C-alpha positions in Angstrom: -68.7 -12.6 53.1 -67.4 -15.1 55.7 -68.3 -18.5 54.4 -67.1 -21.7 55.9 -66.3 -24.2 53.1 -64.4 -27.5 52.8 -63.4 -28.7 49.3 -62.3 -32.4 49.3 -60.2 -34.4 46.9 -59.2 -31.5 44.7 -56.2 -30.7 42.5 -55.0 -27.3 43.8 -52.9 -25.1 41.5 -50.0 -23.0 42.7 -49.7 -20.5 39.8 -46.1 -19.6 40.8 -44.7 -23.1 40.5 -47.3 -24.4 38.1 -47.7 -27.5 40.2 -50.9 -29.2 41.5 -51.3 -30.5 45.1 -53.9 -33.2 45.6 -55.9 -32.8 48.7 -58.4 -30.7 50.6 -58.8 -27.0 51.1 -60.7 -25.4 54.0 -62.0 -21.8 54.2 -63.4 -19.9 57.2 -64.2 -16.3 57.8 -63.6 -15.4 54.2 -60.0 -16.7 54.1 -58.2 -19.9 53.1 -57.3 -21.6 56.4 -55.5 -24.8 55.5 -54.6 -27.2 52.8 -54.0 -30.9 53.5 -55.5 -34.4 53.4 -58.3 -35.7 55.5 -59.4 -32.2 56.7 -62.6 -31.9 58.7 -64.8 -29.1 59.7 -68.1 -29.6 61.5 -69.8 -26.4 60.5 -68.5 -26.1 56.9 -70.4 -26.7 53.6 -68.5 -29.7 52.2 -68.0 -30.3 48.5 -66.5 -33.5 47.1 -64.7 -32.4 44.0 -63.5 -35.9 42.9 -60.3 -34.6 41.3 -61.6 -31.3 39.9 -59.1 -28.5 39.4 -59.1 -25.5 41.8 -57.4 -22.1 40.8 -57.3 -18.8 42.6 -60.2 -16.5 41.6 -59.3 -14.7 38.4 -58.2 -11.0 38.2 -59.0 -8.7 35.3 -56.7 -5.6 35.6 -58.3 -3.5 32.9 -62.1 -3.1 33.0 -64.5 -0.2 32.7 -67.5 -1.3 34.9 -69.4 2.0 34.2 -69.0 1.7 30.4 -72.7 0.7 29.7 -72.1 1.7 26.1 -69.3 1.9 23.6 -70.2 5.5 23.0 -68.1 6.8 25.9 -68.8 10.5 25.1 -72.5 10.0 26.0 -71.8 8.8 29.6 -71.6 12.2 31.2 -75.1 12.9 30.1 -76.4 9.7 31.8 -78.0 9.7 35.2 -75.5 8.5 37.9 -78.2 6.1 39.2 -78.8 4.6 35.8 -75.1 4.1 35.3 -74.8 2.5 38.8 -77.6 0.0 38.0 -75.8 -1.0 34.8 -72.5 -1.3 36.6 -74.0 -3.6 39.3 -75.3 -5.9 36.5 -72.0 -5.8 34.7 -70.0 -6.7 37.8 -72.4 -9.5 38.7 -71.8 -11.1 35.3 -68.0 -10.6 35.8 -68.3 -12.7 39.0 -70.1 -15.4 37.1 -67.2 -15.5 34.7 -64.8 -16.3 37.5 -63.4 -12.8 38.1 -63.3 -12.2 41.8 -61.1 -9.0 41.7 -61.1 -6.4 39.0 -59.1 -3.2 38.5 -61.2 -0.4 37.0 -59.1 1.7 34.5 -61.3 4.8 34.9 -65.0 5.5 35.5 -65.7 3.6 38.8 -65.5 5.4 42.1 -65.5 4.8 45.9 -69.3 4.5 45.9 -69.3 1.3 43.7 -66.3 -0.1 45.6 -67.9 0.5 49.0 -71.2 -0.9 47.8 -69.6 -4.1 46.6 -67.5 -4.5 49.8 -70.8 -4.1 51.8 -72.5 -6.8 49.7 -75.1 -4.3 48.4 -74.8 -6.1 45.1 -72.8 -9.1 44.0 -69.6 -8.6 42.0 -65.8 -8.8 42.1 -63.6 -6.8 44.6 -63.2 -3.4 42.8 -59.9 -1.5 42.7 -60.7 2.0 41.3 -58.8 5.0 40.1 -61.8 7.4 39.7 -61.3 9.6 36.6 -58.3 9.2 34.3 -56.2 12.3 33.9 -56.1 13.7 30.3 -54.6 16.8 28.7 -56.9 19.1 26.6 -57.6 17.2 23.4 -56.3 14.0 24.9 -57.7 10.5 25.0 -59.8 11.5 28.1 -61.3 14.6 26.5 -64.6 13.5 24.9 -65.5 16.9 23.4 -65.8 17.2 19.6 -64.0 19.9 17.7 -67.0 22.2 17.9 -67.6 21.9 21.6 -65.8 24.4 23.8 -67.4 24.2 27.2 -65.9 21.6 29.5 -68.5 20.5 32.1 -66.8 18.6 34.8 -69.5 17.6 37.3 -68.0 15.1 39.7 -71.4 13.5 40.3 -71.9 12.4 36.7 -70.6 9.4 34.9 -67.5 9.7 32.7 -64.1 8.2 32.3 -61.8 11.2 32.2 -61.0 14.6 33.7 -59.0 17.3 31.8 -56.1 18.9 33.6 -53.3 20.9 32.0 -50.1 22.1 33.6 -48.0 20.8 36.4 -50.0 22.5 39.2 -53.3 21.4 37.7 -52.3 17.7 37.3 -50.9 17.7 40.8 -54.2 18.9 42.1 -56.2 16.4 40.0 -54.0 13.5 41.1 -54.3 14.6 44.8 -58.1 14.9 44.4 -58.5 11.3 43.0 -56.2 10.0 45.8 -58.2 12.0 48.4 -61.3 10.0 47.2 -59.4 6.7 47.8 -58.0 5.8 44.4 -55.9 2.6 44.4 -53.9 3.9 41.4 -53.8 7.0 39.1 -54.6 6.5 35.5 -53.2 8.9 32.9 -53.7 9.1 29.1 -50.1 9.2 27.8 -51.0 8.7 24.1 -53.9 9.1 21.7 -56.6 6.5 21.4 -59.3 4.9 19.2 -62.4 6.2 21.1 -61.3 9.8 21.5 -62.7 12.3 18.9 -59.8 14.8 18.4 -56.4 13.1 18.9 -54.2 10.8 16.9 -53.2 7.4 18.1 -49.5 8.1 17.4 -49.5 11.3 19.6 -47.7 11.5 22.9 -49.8 13.2 25.6 -48.7 15.3 28.6 -45.3 16.9 29.0 -42.5 15.1 30.8 -42.9 17.6 33.7 -46.6 16.9 34.0 -46.2 13.1 33.9 -43.3 13.3 36.5 -45.5 15.4 38.8 -48.4 12.8 38.6 -46.0 9.9 39.3 -44.6 11.9 42.3 -48.0 12.4 43.8 -49.0 8.8 43.4 -45.7 7.6 44.9 -46.1 10.1 47.8 -49.4 8.3 48.6 -47.8 4.8 48.2 -49.8 4.3 45.0 -48.7 4.0 41.4 -49.6 5.3 37.9 -51.1 3.3 35.1 -50.8 4.8 31.6 -52.8 4.3 28.5 -50.2 4.2 25.7 -49.9 2.5 22.3 -46.7 3.5 20.5 -43.2 2.7 21.5 -42.4 6.4 21.8 -45.3 7.0 24.3 -44.6 3.7 26.2 -40.9 4.3 26.6 -41.3 7.9 27.7 -43.9 6.8 30.3 -41.6 4.0 31.6 -38.6 6.4 31.9 -40.8 8.8 33.9 -41.8 6.2 36.5 -45.1 4.8 35.3 -45.5 1.3 36.7 -48.3 -0.1 34.5 -48.7 0.3 30.7 -52.2 -0.3 29.4 -52.4 -1.8 25.8 -48.9 -1.2 24.5 -49.7 -2.6 21.0 -46.8 -0.9 19.2 -43.9 -1.5 21.6 -40.3 -2.1 20.4 -37.2 -3.8 21.7 -36.2 -0.8 23.8 -39.7 -1.0 25.5 -38.8 -4.5 26.6 -35.5 -3.3 28.1 -37.3 -0.5 29.9 -40.0 -2.8 31.4 -37.3 -5.0 32.8 -35.1 -2.1 34.1 -38.0 -0.3 35.8 -39.8 -3.5 37.1 -42.9 -2.4 35.3 -46.0 -4.3 34.1 -47.7 -4.5 30.7 -51.5 -5.0 30.5 -52.4 -6.0 26.9 -56.1 -5.9 26.1 -56.4 -7.9 22.9 -60.0 -9.0 23.2 -61.4 -5.5 22.9 -59.9 -5.2 19.4 -61.2 -8.7 18.5 -64.7 -7.7 19.8 -64.6 -4.4 17.8 -63.7 -6.4 14.7 -66.5 -8.9 15.2 -69.2 -6.6 16.5 -67.9 -3.0 16.5 -70.2 -1.8 13.8 -73.2 -3.0 15.7 -72.1 -0.8 18.6 -71.6 2.3 16.4 -68.0 2.0 15.3 -67.5 3.8 12.0 -66.6 1.7 8.9 -63.2 3.6 8.6 -62.3 2.7 12.1 -63.4 -0.9 11.7 -61.0 -1.3 8.8 -58.1 -0.3 11.1 -58.9 -2.9 13.8 -57.1 -5.8 12.0 -53.8 -3.8 12.1 -54.2 -3.0 15.8 -55.1 -6.6 16.7 -52.2 -8.0 14.7 -49.8 -5.5 16.2 -51.2 -6.4 19.7 -50.4 -10.1 19.1 -46.9 -9.2 17.9 -46.4 -6.9 20.9 -47.6 -9.7 23.3 -45.1 -12.1 21.7 -42.2 -9.7 21.9 -43.0 -8.9 25.6 -43.5 -12.5 26.6 -40.3 -13.6 24.8 -38.4 -10.8 26.6 -39.6 -11.7 30.1 -41.9 -8.7 30.6 -44.4 -9.1 33.5 -47.7 -9.5 31.8 -51.1 -9.0 33.4 -54.6 -10.0 32.2 -56.8 -7.2 30.9 -59.9 -7.0 28.7 -61.0 -3.3 28.3 -64.4 -4.2 26.9 -67.3 -1.8 26.6 -71.1 -2.0 26.6 -72.6 -5.2 25.1 -69.1 -6.5 24.4 -68.3 -7.2 28.1 -69.6 -10.8 27.6 -66.4 -11.7 25.7 -64.2 -11.1 28.8 -62.9 -14.7 29.0 -62.0 -14.8 25.3 -58.7 -13.0 26.1 -57.5 -16.4 27.5 -57.8 -18.0 24.1 -56.1 -15.1 22.3 -53.2 -15.1 24.7 -53.0 -18.9 24.5 -52.0 -18.5 20.8 -48.7 -16.8 22.0 -48.1 -17.9 25.6 -48.1 -21.1 27.5 -51.2 -21.9 29.5 -49.3 -21.4 32.8 -48.1 -18.0 31.8 -51.6 -16.9 30.9 -53.0 -18.2 34.2 -50.2 -16.3 36.1 -51.2 -13.1 34.3 -54.7 -13.4 35.8 -53.6 -14.6 39.3 -50.2 -14.2 40.9 -48.7 -11.6 38.6 -51.9 -9.5 38.7 -51.8 -9.7 42.5 -48.2 -8.3 42.4 -49.2 -5.4 40.2 -52.2 -4.6 42.4 -50.0 -4.7 45.6 -52.1 -7.6 46.9 -49.4 -10.3 46.8 -50.5 -13.1 49.2 -54.0 -11.7 49.5 -55.4 -12.7 46.1 -54.1 -14.8 43.1 -52.9 -17.6 45.4 -54.4 -20.6 47.3 -51.9 -20.1 50.2 -53.4 -20.1 53.7 -54.2 -16.5 54.8 -55.3 -15.4 51.3 -58.9 -14.4 50.5 -60.9 -17.5 49.8 -61.6 -16.5 46.2 -61.5 -19.7 44.1 -62.5 -21.1 40.7 -63.3 -24.8 40.3 -63.2 -26.3 36.8 -63.6 -29.9 35.6 -60.8 -29.9 33.0 -57.1 -29.1 33.4 -56.5 -25.5 32.3 -52.7 -26.2 32.0 -53.6 -28.8 29.3 -56.1 -26.4 27.6 -56.3 -22.8 28.5 -59.6 -22.7 26.5 -61.2 -24.1 29.7 -61.0 -20.6 31.2 -62.7 -19.1 28.1 -65.9 -21.1 28.8 -67.4 -19.7 32.0 -70.7 -21.4 31.4 -68.9 -24.7 32.1 -67.2 -23.6 35.4 -68.3 -25.9 38.3 -68.1 -23.3 41.0 -67.0 -19.7 41.6 -66.2 -19.1 45.3 -65.9 -15.6 46.8 -64.9 -15.1 50.4 -65.4 -18.8 51.1 -69.0 -18.7 49.8 -70.1 -20.5 46.6 -71.5 -17.5 44.5 -72.0 -19.2 41.2 -72.4 -22.8 40.0 
């Protein structure tokens, strides 16, 4: 996309300072070119915003665009072309919700990222990790107790790959990096959706995790780890993991380690909220449904602890199947604990820092990608504005209005 666009009389938000600048913003060749007053451009589409609010395009740093169902174990049996068609529709709807960049936390590959970059379908910029690395019986091992064969067909859809031992995890990490992974995802604790592990387990040995981190850093990439308990989170941080996903059960030591290692926390509260509201419709067993309240409550407490301690927080949703439509509700949930500005930063400037795209996304500074969101009410006054995508005035991607 290389749209030429001039937005007049806008209130332009700098998420870092939290201040608005009143004036015009001009985009050309897919980038923000200048901000000022009385700007002109003969060839540009011009929109008079009459004081509307302009933010950088939103970032969701924990999505699963290939998760067409909440039954993740069924994905490998699906046709890759069928999953791709679902993914394209899922990503198109994410763009309509204001998300112009997403980080996939396992499942998406270079094919989807390339197709989006070539405008073969509409959707947010896609940063992928390929398959998440899991130990046997870990959160990425979808086999039930009675299944022994492990079919690992790279062509087929699925979120995880099983690798055990230092040599095997090195090879697996190198393989995902070979295919262009922007980060490596590891399963460092048990999870809700996996059939044979416990949530309170730690997964992978220290030697295995250290080897994965070393491979990622050698390629100038980083590791994101699925982890719930303080024990799993703290161990991952000490071993060099840069991004903790979920982290619902962190403790005070976790906060110290986040700060010491300059690491990021990506809470995903809305997925637990959605499972509570609709999980049973999507096949969640009654016994699991009863646990959701504890996890959501713990997640809110963890968010509060991390925010109070100064941990760098990034926006994530982690929704599956038909629950993707709740992606923006995370803004409301976080707004119960954090200030509106802090929540906006988590989906713009701080997210850009985590993704190693500082200055490229999450900012309205000249030179950045011209990915913008235009809303009619002040989100600093009411973060709920960002939870209502049907009321957004414009979503702009690469200087082109893609949704209004």
